All heavy atoms as TSV, in Angstrom:
chain	resi	resn	atom	element	x	y	z
A	1	MET	N	N	156.118	-16.265	43.852
A	1	MET	CA	C	155.213	-15.369	43.166
A	1	MET	C	C	154.918	-15.856	41.752
A	1	MET	O	O	153.801	-15.772	41.278
A	1	MET	CB	C	155.846	-13.961	43.146
A	1	MET	CG	C	154.996	-12.927	42.510
A	1	MET	SD	S	153.586	-12.651	43.573
A	1	MET	CE	C	152.800	-11.366	42.704
A	2	PHE	N	N	155.946	-16.367	41.082
A	2	PHE	CA	C	155.783	-16.861	39.721
A	2	PHE	C	C	154.867	-18.089	39.690
A	2	PHE	O	O	154.078	-18.249	38.760
A	2	PHE	CB	C	157.157	-17.177	39.127
A	2	PHE	CG	C	157.118	-17.467	37.660
A	2	PHE	CD1	C	156.746	-16.480	36.766
A	2	PHE	CD2	C	157.443	-18.719	37.185
A	2	PHE	CE1	C	156.703	-16.746	35.410
A	2	PHE	CE2	C	157.400	-18.991	35.841
A	2	PHE	CZ	C	157.034	-17.999	34.942
A	3	ARG	N	N	154.965	-18.939	40.732
A	3	ARG	CA	C	154.102	-20.120	40.809
A	3	ARG	C	C	152.633	-19.739	40.944
A	3	ARG	O	O	151.757	-20.379	40.377
A	3	ARG	CB	C	154.498	-20.994	41.986
A	3	ARG	CG	C	155.674	-21.854	41.727
A	3	ARG	CD	C	155.882	-22.791	42.871
A	3	ARG	NE	N	156.986	-23.671	42.570
A	3	ARG	CZ	C	157.284	-24.732	43.269
A	3	ARG	NH1	N	156.590	-25.021	44.337
A	3	ARG	NH2	N	158.292	-25.483	42.931
A	4	VAL	N	N	152.368	-18.695	41.697
A	4	VAL	CA	C	150.988	-18.244	41.888
A	4	VAL	C	C	150.400	-17.770	40.565
A	4	VAL	O	O	149.260	-18.098	40.218
A	4	VAL	CB	C	150.935	-17.118	42.951
A	4	VAL	CG1	C	149.546	-16.521	43.031
A	4	VAL	CG2	C	151.373	-17.639	44.299
A	5	ILE	N	N	151.190	-17.019	39.813
A	5	ILE	CA	C	150.713	-16.528	38.515
A	5	ILE	C	C	150.462	-17.689	37.563
A	5	ILE	O	O	149.441	-17.725	36.865
A	5	ILE	CB	C	151.729	-15.531	37.919
A	5	ILE	CG1	C	151.779	-14.274	38.785
A	5	ILE	CG2	C	151.361	-15.171	36.485
A	5	ILE	CD1	C	152.873	-13.312	38.412
A	6	LEU	N	N	151.359	-18.650	37.539
A	6	LEU	CA	C	151.159	-19.822	36.676
A	6	LEU	C	C	149.938	-20.631	37.101
A	6	LEU	O	O	149.192	-21.135	36.261
A	6	LEU	CB	C	152.410	-20.701	36.692
A	6	LEU	CG	C	153.616	-20.167	35.919
A	6	LEU	CD1	C	154.795	-21.104	36.090
A	6	LEU	CD2	C	153.272	-19.985	34.459
A	7	GLU	N	N	149.731	-20.755	38.396
A	7	GLU	CA	C	148.565	-21.493	38.890
A	7	GLU	C	C	147.269	-20.779	38.505
A	7	GLU	O	O	146.306	-21.409	38.092
A	7	GLU	CB	C	148.655	-21.637	40.414
A	7	GLU	CG	C	147.599	-22.514	41.005
A	7	GLU	CD	C	147.720	-23.966	40.612
A	7	GLU	OE1	O	148.824	-24.408	40.245
A	7	GLU	OE2	O	146.692	-24.668	40.660
A	8	LEU	N	N	147.256	-19.458	38.602
A	8	LEU	CA	C	146.069	-18.697	38.205
A	8	LEU	C	C	145.814	-18.821	36.704
A	8	LEU	O	O	144.671	-18.965	36.273
A	8	LEU	CB	C	146.224	-17.230	38.601
A	8	LEU	CG	C	146.112	-16.934	40.093
A	8	LEU	CD1	C	146.420	-15.474	40.362
A	8	LEU	CD2	C	144.736	-17.290	40.619
A	9	LEU	N	N	146.869	-18.784	35.914
A	9	LEU	CA	C	146.716	-18.974	34.470
A	9	LEU	C	C	146.181	-20.368	34.140
A	9	LEU	O	O	145.351	-20.531	33.245
A	9	LEU	CB	C	148.044	-18.736	33.762
A	9	LEU	CG	C	148.483	-17.281	33.633
A	9	LEU	CD1	C	149.878	-17.199	33.033
A	9	LEU	CD2	C	147.503	-16.501	32.797
A	10	ARG	N	N	146.649	-21.351	34.885
A	10	ARG	CA	C	146.165	-22.722	34.677
A	10	ARG	C	C	144.688	-22.830	35.004
A	10	ARG	O	O	143.907	-23.437	34.252
A	10	ARG	CB	C	146.968	-23.692	35.539
A	10	ARG	CG	C	146.596	-25.144	35.332
A	10	ARG	CD	C	147.462	-26.053	36.177
A	10	ARG	NE	N	147.097	-26.023	37.574
A	10	ARG	CZ	C	146.207	-26.861	38.131
A	10	ARG	NH1	N	145.627	-27.777	37.404
A	10	ARG	NH2	N	145.933	-26.771	39.409
A	11	ILE	N	N	144.262	-22.212	36.101
A	11	ILE	CA	C	142.856	-22.249	36.496
A	11	ILE	C	C	141.988	-21.543	35.460
A	11	ILE	O	O	140.925	-22.043	35.074
A	11	ILE	CB	C	142.679	-21.634	37.899
A	11	ILE	CG1	C	143.322	-22.536	38.945
A	11	ILE	CG2	C	141.212	-21.400	38.221
A	11	ILE	CD1	C	143.411	-21.913	40.317
A	12	VAL	N	N	142.433	-20.387	34.982
A	12	VAL	CA	C	141.683	-19.652	33.965
A	12	VAL	C	C	141.580	-20.470	32.679
A	12	VAL	O	O	140.522	-20.526	32.047
A	12	VAL	CB	C	142.344	-18.275	33.700
A	12	VAL	CG1	C	141.763	-17.616	32.469
A	12	VAL	CG2	C	142.175	-17.375	34.905
A	13	ALA	N	N	142.661	-21.129	32.290
A	13	ALA	CA	C	142.639	-21.958	31.086
A	13	ALA	C	C	141.675	-23.127	31.234
A	13	ALA	O	O	140.925	-23.442	30.306
A	13	ALA	CB	C	144.050	-22.460	30.772
A	14	ILE	N	N	141.682	-23.771	32.397
A	14	ILE	CA	C	140.774	-24.898	32.624
A	14	ILE	C	C	139.327	-24.435	32.577
A	14	ILE	O	O	138.476	-25.069	31.941
A	14	ILE	CB	C	141.099	-25.582	33.974
A	14	ILE	CG1	C	142.424	-26.327	33.873
A	14	ILE	CG2	C	139.975	-26.534	34.383
A	14	ILE	CD1	C	142.924	-26.862	35.189
A	15	ILE	N	N	139.030	-23.310	33.222
A	15	ILE	CA	C	137.650	-22.795	33.206
A	15	ILE	C	C	137.243	-22.425	31.784
A	15	ILE	O	O	136.115	-22.704	31.358
A	15	ILE	CB	C	137.531	-21.593	34.164
A	15	ILE	CG1	C	137.629	-22.078	35.607
A	15	ILE	CG2	C	136.224	-20.843	33.943
A	15	ILE	CD1	C	137.686	-20.971	36.631
A	16	PHE	N	N	138.138	-21.809	31.031
A	16	PHE	CA	C	137.835	-21.440	29.654
A	16	PHE	C	C	137.562	-22.666	28.788
A	16	PHE	O	O	136.602	-22.704	28.029
A	16	PHE	CB	C	138.988	-20.623	29.071
A	16	PHE	CG	C	138.761	-20.192	27.662
A	16	PHE	CD1	C	137.884	-19.164	27.370
A	16	PHE	CD2	C	139.423	-20.823	26.617
A	16	PHE	CE1	C	137.668	-18.771	26.064
A	16	PHE	CE2	C	139.212	-20.435	25.310
A	16	PHE	CZ	C	138.331	-19.408	25.028
A	17	ILE	N	N	138.398	-23.680	28.917
A	17	ILE	CA	C	138.227	-24.889	28.106
A	17	ILE	C	C	136.943	-25.618	28.485
A	17	ILE	O	O	136.159	-26.019	27.610
A	17	ILE	CB	C	139.456	-25.806	28.251
A	17	ILE	CG1	C	140.668	-25.162	27.581
A	17	ILE	CG2	C	139.199	-27.189	27.655
A	17	ILE	CD1	C	141.980	-25.848	27.865
A	18	LEU	N	N	136.698	-25.791	29.788
A	18	LEU	CA	C	135.474	-26.475	30.211
A	18	LEU	C	C	134.231	-25.674	29.832
A	18	LEU	O	O	133.223	-26.250	29.404
A	18	LEU	CB	C	135.498	-26.725	31.721
A	18	LEU	CG	C	136.480	-27.799	32.195
A	18	LEU	CD1	C	136.440	-27.901	33.716
A	18	LEU	CD2	C	136.156	-29.136	31.565
A	19	GLY	N	N	134.299	-24.353	29.955
A	19	GLY	CA	C	133.172	-23.516	29.564
A	19	GLY	C	C	132.882	-23.615	28.074
A	19	GLY	O	O	131.724	-23.657	27.656
A	20	SER	N	N	133.930	-23.656	27.272
A	20	SER	CA	C	133.748	-23.791	25.826
A	20	SER	C	C	133.127	-25.135	25.470
A	20	SER	O	O	132.234	-25.213	24.627
A	20	SER	CB	C	135.094	-23.655	25.112
A	20	SER	OG	O	135.632	-22.381	25.338
A	21	LEU	N	N	133.600	-26.185	26.128
A	21	LEU	CA	C	133.040	-27.512	25.856
A	21	LEU	C	C	131.580	-27.599	26.272
A	21	LEU	O	O	130.739	-28.142	25.538
A	21	LEU	CB	C	133.858	-28.587	26.570
A	21	LEU	CG	C	135.261	-28.830	26.028
A	21	LEU	CD1	C	136.007	-29.824	26.909
A	21	LEU	CD2	C	135.193	-29.334	24.600
A	22	MET	N	N	131.250	-27.044	27.439
A	22	MET	CA	C	129.854	-27.080	27.890
A	22	MET	C	C	128.971	-26.220	26.990
A	22	MET	O	O	127.829	-26.586	26.698
A	22	MET	CB	C	129.760	-26.618	29.334
A	22	MET	CG	C	130.229	-27.651	30.316
A	22	MET	SD	S	129.829	-27.144	31.967
A	22	MET	CE	C	131.426	-27.208	32.707
A	23	GLY	N	N	129.485	-25.073	26.549
A	23	GLY	CA	C	128.713	-24.231	25.635
A	23	GLY	C	C	128.446	-24.928	24.315
A	23	GLY	O	O	127.351	-24.843	23.765
A	24	ALA	N	N	129.448	-25.625	23.804
A	24	ALA	CA	C	129.265	-26.375	22.556
A	24	ALA	C	C	128.252	-27.500	22.743
A	24	ALA	O	O	127.431	-27.760	21.860
A	24	ALA	CB	C	130.597	-26.938	22.085
A	25	LEU	N	N	128.298	-28.142	23.902
A	25	LEU	CA	C	127.347	-29.213	24.182
A	25	LEU	C	C	125.919	-28.680	24.250
A	25	LEU	O	O	124.995	-29.275	23.692
A	25	LEU	CB	C	127.717	-29.907	25.491
A	25	LEU	CG	C	126.851	-31.084	25.904
A	25	LEU	CD1	C	127.015	-32.220	24.911
A	25	LEU	CD2	C	127.211	-31.535	27.296
A	26	VAL	N	N	125.745	-27.533	24.891
A	26	VAL	CA	C	124.412	-26.937	24.975
A	26	VAL	C	C	123.924	-26.551	23.582
A	26	VAL	O	O	122.753	-26.758	23.247
A	26	VAL	CB	C	124.434	-25.705	25.911
A	26	VAL	CG1	C	123.174	-24.889	25.780
A	26	VAL	CG2	C	124.607	-26.148	27.345
A	27	ASN	N	N	124.799	-26.006	22.748
A	27	ASN	CA	C	124.388	-25.644	21.389
A	27	ASN	C	C	124.012	-26.862	20.553
A	27	ASN	O	O	123.162	-26.769	19.674
A	27	ASN	CB	C	125.503	-24.866	20.682
A	27	ASN	CG	C	125.547	-23.435	21.124
A	27	ASN	OD1	O	124.550	-22.883	21.596
A	27	ASN	ND2	N	126.696	-22.811	20.985
A	28	LEU	N	N	124.641	-27.986	20.809
A	28	LEU	CA	C	124.273	-29.199	20.082
A	28	LEU	C	C	122.917	-29.736	20.523
A	28	LEU	O	O	122.135	-30.222	19.710
A	28	LEU	CB	C	125.336	-30.281	20.295
A	28	LEU	CG	C	126.644	-30.105	19.546
A	28	LEU	CD1	C	127.627	-31.188	19.965
A	28	LEU	CD2	C	126.421	-30.151	18.057
A	29	ILE	N	N	122.639	-29.650	21.816
A	29	ILE	CA	C	121.413	-30.240	22.350
A	29	ILE	C	C	120.225	-29.302	22.182
A	29	ILE	O	O	119.161	-29.694	21.708
A	29	ILE	CB	C	121.599	-30.593	23.840
A	29	ILE	CG1	C	122.625	-31.709	23.974
A	29	ILE	CG2	C	120.285	-30.999	24.472
A	29	ILE	CD1	C	123.024	-32.004	25.395
A	30	TYR	N	N	120.385	-28.040	22.550
A	30	TYR	CA	C	119.275	-27.104	22.605
A	30	TYR	C	C	119.234	-26.264	21.345
A	30	TYR	O	O	120.125	-25.486	21.075
A	30	TYR	CB	C	119.425	-26.194	23.826
A	30	TYR	CG	C	118.378	-25.125	23.907
A	30	TYR	CD1	C	117.094	-25.429	24.288
A	30	TYR	CD2	C	118.676	-23.808	23.603
A	30	TYR	CE1	C	116.118	-24.462	24.372
A	30	TYR	CE2	C	117.715	-22.826	23.681
A	30	TYR	CZ	C	116.441	-23.155	24.059
A	30	TYR	OH	O	115.488	-22.191	24.136
A	31	ARG	N	N	118.214	-26.446	20.547
A	31	ARG	CA	C	118.048	-25.648	19.338
A	31	ARG	C	C	116.670	-25.003	19.335
A	31	ARG	O	O	115.920	-25.111	18.379
A	31	ARG	CB	C	118.249	-26.497	18.111
A	31	ARG	CG	C	119.630	-27.074	17.989
A	31	ARG	CD	C	119.914	-27.485	16.563
A	31	ARG	NE	N	121.258	-28.061	16.459
A	31	ARG	CZ	C	122.338	-27.355	16.347
A	31	ARG	NH1	N	122.291	-26.074	16.370
A	31	ARG	NH2	N	123.513	-27.941	16.240
A	32	ASN	N	N	116.340	-24.313	20.433
A	32	ASN	CA	C	115.110	-23.533	20.549
A	32	ASN	C	C	113.868	-24.382	20.268
A	32	ASN	O	O	112.988	-23.990	19.515
A	32	ASN	CB	C	115.166	-22.328	19.614
A	32	ASN	CG	C	114.405	-21.172	20.180
A	32	ASN	OD1	O	113.886	-21.247	21.274
A	32	ASN	ND2	N	114.337	-20.102	19.433
A	33	ARG	N	N	113.781	-25.534	20.896
A	33	ARG	CA	C	112.693	-26.473	20.632
A	33	ARG	C	C	111.345	-25.981	21.138
A	33	ARG	O	O	110.327	-26.233	20.522
A	33	ARG	CB	C	113.001	-27.819	21.274
A	33	ARG	CG	C	114.180	-28.487	20.656
A	33	ARG	CD	C	114.490	-29.771	21.335
A	33	ARG	NE	N	115.766	-30.257	20.832
A	33	ARG	CZ	C	116.075	-31.506	20.712
A	33	ARG	NH1	N	115.223	-32.416	21.086
A	33	ARG	NH2	N	117.232	-31.868	20.254
A	34	LEU	N	N	111.335	-25.284	22.270
A	34	LEU	CA	C	110.057	-24.873	22.833
A	34	LEU	C	C	109.441	-23.673	22.131
A	34	LEU	O	O	108.296	-23.348	22.379
A	34	LEU	CB	C	110.221	-24.549	24.324
A	34	LEU	CG	C	110.394	-25.744	25.237
A	34	LEU	CD1	C	110.593	-25.269	26.661
A	34	LEU	CD2	C	109.208	-26.664	25.158
A	35	GLN	N	N	110.164	-23.029	21.250
A	35	GLN	CA	C	109.616	-21.830	20.632
A	35	GLN	C	C	108.411	-22.166	19.748
A	35	GLN	O	O	107.419	-21.453	19.770
A	35	GLN	CB	C	110.680	-21.123	19.798
A	35	GLN	CG	C	110.176	-19.808	19.261
A	35	GLN	CD	C	111.275	-19.015	18.597
A	35	GLN	OE1	O	112.377	-19.491	18.456
A	35	GLN	NE2	N	110.954	-17.806	18.190
A	36	PHE	N	N	108.464	-23.225	18.982
A	36	PHE	CA	C	107.357	-23.571	18.113
A	36	PHE	C	C	106.686	-24.889	18.487
A	36	PHE	O	O	105.725	-25.288	17.847
A	36	PHE	CB	C	107.816	-23.621	16.660
A	36	PHE	CG	C	108.178	-22.270	16.130
A	36	PHE	CD1	C	109.487	-21.934	15.891
A	36	PHE	CD2	C	107.199	-21.321	15.900
A	36	PHE	CE1	C	109.820	-20.682	15.421
A	36	PHE	CE2	C	107.525	-20.069	15.430
A	36	PHE	CZ	C	108.836	-19.751	15.185
A	37	SER	N	N	107.169	-25.547	19.514
A	37	SER	CA	C	106.519	-26.778	19.949
A	37	SER	C	C	106.148	-26.681	21.418
A	37	SER	O	O	106.033	-27.683	22.089
A	37	SER	CB	C	107.449	-27.970	19.724
A	37	SER	OG	O	108.591	-27.841	20.541
A	38	GLY	N	N	105.984	-25.476	21.912
A	38	GLY	CA	C	105.748	-25.243	23.332
A	38	GLY	C	C	104.297	-25.428	23.717
A	38	GLY	O	O	103.580	-26.262	23.185
A	39	PHE	N	N	103.850	-24.595	24.643
A	39	PHE	CA	C	102.548	-24.767	25.237
A	39	PHE	C	C	101.436	-24.112	24.424
A	39	PHE	O	O	100.311	-24.561	24.431
A	39	PHE	CB	C	102.559	-24.171	26.650
A	39	PHE	CG	C	103.651	-24.731	27.496
A	39	PHE	CD1	C	104.763	-23.977	27.812
A	39	PHE	CD2	C	103.588	-26.024	27.957
A	39	PHE	CE1	C	105.776	-24.498	28.583
A	39	PHE	CE2	C	104.597	-26.559	28.718
A	39	PHE	CZ	C	105.694	-25.793	29.042
A	40	TYR	N	N	101.737	-23.052	23.712
A	40	TYR	CA	C	100.719	-22.310	22.974
A	40	TYR	C	C	100.468	-22.980	21.639
A	40	TYR	O	O	101.386	-23.239	20.864
A	40	TYR	CB	C	101.181	-20.870	22.771
A	40	TYR	CG	C	100.183	-20.020	22.040
A	40	TYR	CD1	C	98.961	-19.708	22.602
A	40	TYR	CD2	C	100.465	-19.522	20.781
A	40	TYR	CE1	C	98.045	-18.931	21.946
A	40	TYR	CE2	C	99.569	-18.742	20.105
A	40	TYR	CZ	C	98.353	-18.449	20.696
A	40	TYR	OH	O	97.451	-17.678	20.029
A	41	LYS	N	N	99.191	-23.260	21.337
A	41	LYS	CA	C	98.858	-23.966	20.106
A	41	LYS	C	C	98.047	-23.115	19.136
A	41	LYS	O	O	97.488	-23.614	18.195
A	41	LYS	CB	C	98.051	-25.232	20.437
A	41	LYS	CG	C	98.775	-26.214	21.316
A	41	LYS	CD	C	99.950	-26.814	20.622
A	41	LYS	CE	C	100.614	-27.841	21.513
A	41	LYS	NZ	N	101.893	-28.262	21.055
A	42	GLY	N	N	97.968	-21.800	19.362
A	42	GLY	CA	C	97.140	-20.934	18.519
A	42	GLY	C	C	97.804	-20.572	17.203
A	42	GLY	O	O	98.893	-21.013	16.857
A	43	LYS	N	N	97.123	-19.681	16.451
A	43	LYS	CA	C	97.612	-19.276	15.140
A	43	LYS	C	C	98.692	-18.202	15.215
A	43	LYS	O	O	99.413	-17.989	14.272
A	43	LYS	CB	C	96.459	-18.730	14.300
A	43	LYS	CG	C	95.460	-19.765	13.902
A	43	LYS	CD	C	94.396	-19.134	13.034
A	43	LYS	CE	C	93.364	-20.164	12.628
A	43	LYS	NZ	N	92.314	-19.588	11.804
A	44	GLY	N	N	98.770	-17.487	16.322
A	44	GLY	CA	C	99.658	-16.337	16.415
A	44	GLY	C	C	101.101	-16.652	16.741
A	44	GLY	O	O	101.824	-15.786	17.212
A	45	LYS	N	N	101.533	-17.868	16.492
A	45	LYS	CA	C	102.924	-18.217	16.793
A	45	LYS	C	C	103.827	-17.655	15.714
A	45	LYS	O	O	103.713	-17.995	14.547
A	45	LYS	CB	C	103.101	-19.739	16.834
A	45	LYS	CG	C	102.488	-20.396	18.022
A	45	LYS	CD	C	103.019	-21.775	18.249
A	45	LYS	CE	C	102.603	-22.766	17.218
A	45	LYS	NZ	N	102.980	-24.123	17.543
A	46	GLU	N	N	104.721	-16.754	16.121
A	46	GLU	CA	C	105.736	-16.267	15.197
A	46	GLU	C	C	106.983	-15.912	15.974
A	46	GLU	O	O	106.940	-15.617	17.168
A	46	GLU	CB	C	105.241	-15.080	14.399
A	46	GLU	CG	C	104.851	-13.881	15.221
A	46	GLU	CD	C	104.301	-12.782	14.343
A	46	GLU	OE1	O	103.341	-13.020	13.620
A	46	GLU	OE2	O	104.873	-11.688	14.408
A	47	LYS	N	N	108.084	-15.948	15.296
A	47	LYS	CA	C	109.377	-15.718	15.911
A	47	LYS	C	C	109.545	-14.239	16.273
A	47	LYS	O	O	109.078	-13.361	15.559
A	47	LYS	CB	C	110.458	-16.105	14.903
A	47	LYS	CG	C	111.659	-16.726	15.484
A	47	LYS	CD	C	112.559	-17.204	14.359
A	47	LYS	CE	C	113.760	-17.863	14.941
A	47	LYS	NZ	N	114.692	-18.292	13.938
A	48	LEU	N	N	110.236	-13.974	17.390
A	48	LEU	CA	C	110.550	-12.595	17.750
A	48	LEU	C	C	111.626	-12.057	16.817
A	48	LEU	O	O	112.495	-12.797	16.374
A	48	LEU	CB	C	111.069	-12.518	19.185
A	48	LEU	CG	C	110.082	-12.793	20.296
A	48	LEU	CD1	C	110.798	-12.773	21.636
A	48	LEU	CD2	C	108.966	-11.786	20.296
A	49	SER	N	N	111.565	-10.753	16.547
A	49	SER	CA	C	112.597	-10.154	15.705
A	49	SER	C	C	113.913	-10.095	16.475
A	49	SER	O	O	113.941	-10.157	17.711
A	49	SER	CB	C	112.177	-8.750	15.268
A	49	SER	OG	O	112.188	-7.881	16.377
A	50	ASN	N	N	115.001	-9.950	15.752
A	50	ASN	CA	C	116.324	-9.881	16.388
A	50	ASN	C	C	116.428	-8.669	17.295
A	50	ASN	O	O	117.055	-8.732	18.350
A	50	ASN	CB	C	117.425	-9.847	15.331
A	50	ASN	CG	C	117.646	-11.194	14.701
A	50	ASN	OD1	O	117.278	-12.216	15.254
A	50	ASN	ND2	N	118.244	-11.193	13.530
A	51	LYS	N	N	115.835	-7.560	16.887
A	51	LYS	CA	C	115.903	-6.333	17.675
A	51	LYS	C	C	115.232	-6.525	19.035
A	51	LYS	O	O	115.781	-6.149	20.070
A	51	LYS	CB	C	115.214	-5.202	16.905
A	51	LYS	CG	C	115.428	-3.835	17.489
A	51	LYS	CD	C	114.636	-2.798	16.714
A	51	LYS	CE	C	115.522	-2.133	15.704
A	51	LYS	NZ	N	114.854	-0.989	15.046
A	52	ILE	N	N	114.075	-7.149	19.047
A	52	ILE	CA	C	113.361	-7.386	20.305
A	52	ILE	C	C	114.110	-8.401	21.157
A	52	ILE	O	O	114.216	-8.241	22.380
A	52	ILE	CB	C	111.915	-7.851	20.030
A	52	ILE	CG1	C	111.129	-6.710	19.388
A	52	ILE	CG2	C	111.232	-8.314	21.298
A	52	ILE	CD1	C	109.738	-7.093	18.967
A	53	SER	N	N	114.648	-9.432	20.535
A	53	SER	CA	C	115.405	-10.440	21.282
A	53	SER	C	C	116.624	-9.822	21.964
A	53	SER	O	O	116.877	-10.076	23.145
A	53	SER	CB	C	115.865	-11.561	20.352
A	53	SER	OG	O	114.757	-12.236	19.815
A	54	ILE	N	N	117.369	-9.003	21.241
A	54	ILE	CA	C	118.553	-8.366	21.817
A	54	ILE	C	C	118.154	-7.424	22.939
A	54	ILE	O	O	118.805	-7.380	23.985
A	54	ILE	CB	C	119.354	-7.644	20.717
A	54	ILE	CG1	C	119.987	-8.678	19.792
A	54	ILE	CG2	C	120.422	-6.736	21.313
A	54	ILE	CD1	C	120.646	-8.090	18.576
A	55	PHE	N	N	117.053	-6.671	22.747
A	55	PHE	CA	C	116.585	-5.772	23.796
A	55	PHE	C	C	116.231	-6.549	25.063
A	55	PHE	O	O	116.620	-6.170	26.175
A	55	PHE	CB	C	115.367	-4.968	23.324
A	55	PHE	CG	C	114.714	-4.198	24.424
A	55	PHE	CD1	C	115.282	-3.035	24.909
A	55	PHE	CD2	C	113.539	-4.649	25.003
A	55	PHE	CE1	C	114.683	-2.326	25.932
A	55	PHE	CE2	C	112.935	-3.959	26.030
A	55	PHE	CZ	C	113.511	-2.788	26.499
A	56	LEU	N	N	115.512	-7.650	24.916
A	56	LEU	CA	C	115.106	-8.439	26.078
A	56	LEU	C	C	116.307	-9.050	26.795
A	56	LEU	O	O	116.358	-9.081	28.033
A	56	LEU	CB	C	114.119	-9.532	25.655
A	56	LEU	CG	C	112.745	-9.042	25.234
A	56	LEU	CD1	C	111.917	-10.199	24.687
A	56	LEU	CD2	C	112.028	-8.379	26.391
A	57	ILE	N	N	117.287	-9.517	26.043
A	57	ILE	CA	C	118.485	-10.091	26.650
A	57	ILE	C	C	119.264	-9.025	27.410
A	57	ILE	O	O	119.680	-9.239	28.553
A	57	ILE	CB	C	119.362	-10.762	25.574
A	57	ILE	CG1	C	118.679	-12.026	25.056
A	57	ILE	CG2	C	120.740	-11.100	26.123
A	57	ILE	CD1	C	119.326	-12.610	23.829
A	58	CYS	N	N	119.445	-7.856	26.788
A	58	CYS	CA	C	120.180	-6.765	27.458
A	58	CYS	C	C	119.439	-6.286	28.705
A	58	CYS	O	O	120.052	-6.032	29.743
A	58	CYS	CB	C	120.402	-5.611	26.494
A	58	CYS	SG	S	121.555	-5.996	25.171
A	59	PHE	N	N	118.121	-6.167	28.608
A	59	PHE	CA	C	117.332	-5.720	29.748
A	59	PHE	C	C	117.408	-6.722	30.895
A	59	PHE	O	O	117.555	-6.341	32.057
A	59	PHE	CB	C	115.875	-5.503	29.326
A	59	PHE	CG	C	115.033	-4.899	30.397
A	59	PHE	CD1	C	115.186	-3.577	30.756
A	59	PHE	CD2	C	114.080	-5.665	31.050
A	59	PHE	CE1	C	114.405	-3.016	31.747
A	59	PHE	CE2	C	113.301	-5.117	32.035
A	59	PHE	CZ	C	113.457	-3.786	32.392
A	60	SER	N	N	117.352	-8.005	30.580
A	60	SER	CA	C	117.436	-9.009	31.640
A	60	SER	C	C	118.823	-9.026	32.278
A	60	SER	O	O	118.948	-9.177	33.498
A	60	SER	CB	C	117.073	-10.392	31.104
A	60	SER	OG	O	117.982	-10.784	30.109
A	61	MET	N	N	119.877	-8.837	31.482
A	61	MET	CA	C	121.225	-8.774	32.050
A	61	MET	C	C	121.368	-7.542	32.941
A	61	MET	O	O	121.984	-7.622	34.013
A	61	MET	CB	C	122.271	-8.748	30.931
A	61	MET	CG	C	122.411	-10.084	30.230
A	61	MET	SD	S	123.441	-10.097	28.758
A	61	MET	CE	C	124.869	-9.206	29.235
A	62	LEU	N	N	120.783	-6.430	32.543
A	62	LEU	CA	C	120.805	-5.226	33.366
A	62	LEU	C	C	120.085	-5.458	34.689
A	62	LEU	O	O	120.575	-5.078	35.756
A	62	LEU	CB	C	120.172	-4.063	32.608
A	62	LEU	CG	C	120.055	-2.754	33.365
A	62	LEU	CD1	C	121.437	-2.140	33.549
A	62	LEU	CD2	C	119.143	-1.811	32.627
A	63	MET	N	N	118.933	-6.098	34.634
A	63	MET	CA	C	118.172	-6.364	35.854
A	63	MET	C	C	118.924	-7.313	36.787
A	63	MET	O	O	118.879	-7.153	38.009
A	63	MET	CB	C	116.790	-6.942	35.515
A	63	MET	CG	C	115.918	-5.988	34.735
A	63	MET	SD	S	115.706	-4.399	35.522
A	63	MET	CE	C	114.563	-4.815	36.775
A	64	ILE	N	N	119.620	-8.285	36.236
A	64	ILE	CA	C	120.391	-9.219	37.060
A	64	ILE	C	C	121.552	-8.511	37.740
A	64	ILE	O	O	121.856	-8.772	38.903
A	64	ILE	CB	C	120.877	-10.407	36.206
A	64	ILE	CG1	C	119.706	-11.318	35.858
A	64	ILE	CG2	C	121.953	-11.204	36.928
A	64	ILE	CD1	C	120.031	-12.392	34.862
A	65	THR	N	N	122.197	-7.572	37.019
A	65	THR	CA	C	123.323	-6.884	37.632
A	65	THR	C	C	122.879	-5.829	38.657
A	65	THR	O	O	123.606	-5.540	39.594
A	65	THR	CB	C	124.201	-6.201	36.572
A	65	THR	OG1	O	123.402	-5.346	35.762
A	65	THR	CG2	C	124.874	-7.233	35.691
A	66	ILE	N	N	121.691	-5.273	38.478
A	66	ILE	CA	C	121.195	-4.251	39.402
A	66	ILE	C	C	120.546	-4.878	40.638
A	66	ILE	O	O	120.514	-4.257	41.707
A	66	ILE	CB	C	120.196	-3.325	38.676
A	66	ILE	CG1	C	120.943	-2.466	37.675
A	66	ILE	CG2	C	119.444	-2.435	39.642
A	66	ILE	CD1	C	120.040	-1.564	36.855
A	67	ALA	N	N	120.057	-6.087	40.538
A	67	ALA	CA	C	119.308	-6.727	41.614
A	67	ALA	C	C	120.033	-6.723	42.969
A	67	ALA	O	O	119.384	-6.448	43.992
A	67	ALA	CB	C	118.928	-8.146	41.222
A	68	PRO	N	N	121.327	-6.978	43.058
A	68	PRO	CA	C	121.981	-6.973	44.374
A	68	PRO	C	C	121.969	-5.606	45.055
A	68	PRO	O	O	122.107	-5.523	46.276
A	68	PRO	CB	C	123.414	-7.413	44.076
A	68	PRO	CG	C	123.339	-8.149	42.809
A	68	PRO	CD	C	122.234	-7.518	42.029
A	69	LEU	N	N	121.807	-4.540	44.302
A	69	LEU	CA	C	121.799	-3.208	44.895
A	69	LEU	C	C	120.524	-2.921	45.688
A	69	LEU	O	O	120.502	-2.038	46.541
A	69	LEU	CB	C	121.964	-2.143	43.801
A	69	LEU	CG	C	123.267	-2.208	43.017
A	69	LEU	CD1	C	123.261	-1.167	41.912
A	69	LEU	CD2	C	124.470	-2.016	43.921
A	70	PHE	N	N	119.449	-3.631	45.400
A	70	PHE	CA	C	118.165	-3.406	46.042
A	70	PHE	C	C	117.877	-4.410	47.152
A	70	PHE	O	O	116.746	-4.738	47.442
A	70	PHE	CB	C	117.039	-3.445	45.018
A	70	PHE	CG	C	117.102	-2.317	44.050
A	70	PHE	CD1	C	117.552	-2.511	42.752
A	70	PHE	CD2	C	116.738	-1.051	44.436
A	70	PHE	CE1	C	117.619	-1.468	41.868
A	70	PHE	CE2	C	116.791	0.017	43.545
A	70	PHE	CZ	C	117.241	-0.201	42.258
A	71	ARG	N	N	118.887	-4.899	47.783
A	71	ARG	CA	C	118.724	-5.902	48.820
A	71	ARG	C	C	118.309	-5.327	50.115
A	71	ARG	O	O	118.431	-4.303	50.565
A	71	ARG	CB	C	120.036	-6.652	49.017
A	71	ARG	CG	C	119.788	-7.988	49.601
A	71	ARG	CD	C	120.799	-8.995	49.427
A	71	ARG	NE	N	122.184	-8.717	49.626
A	71	ARG	CZ	C	122.988	-9.567	50.225
A	71	ARG	NH1	N	122.538	-10.663	50.720
A	71	ARG	NH2	N	124.249	-9.342	50.328
C-alpha cells in the first residue's frame, strides 16, 4: 500500500514538473504576437480590457465544462 502511494506521488511530481517546464516554455515563446500583428489591418485595433478578458476566459471554461452534459 505504501508503494502505491509513493508511486502516485512520484507521478504527480513528474506531471507537475513537466507542466511547469512546458508552461515556462510557452510563456517564453508566445507573447501575444497575433493581437497587434494579426489579420486585421484597420484603425480600430486596441487591446481588450482586463475585465473583458477575464470574463471571456471564465465563460469559455464554463462552456468547456458544461459541454459533456449536452451530449
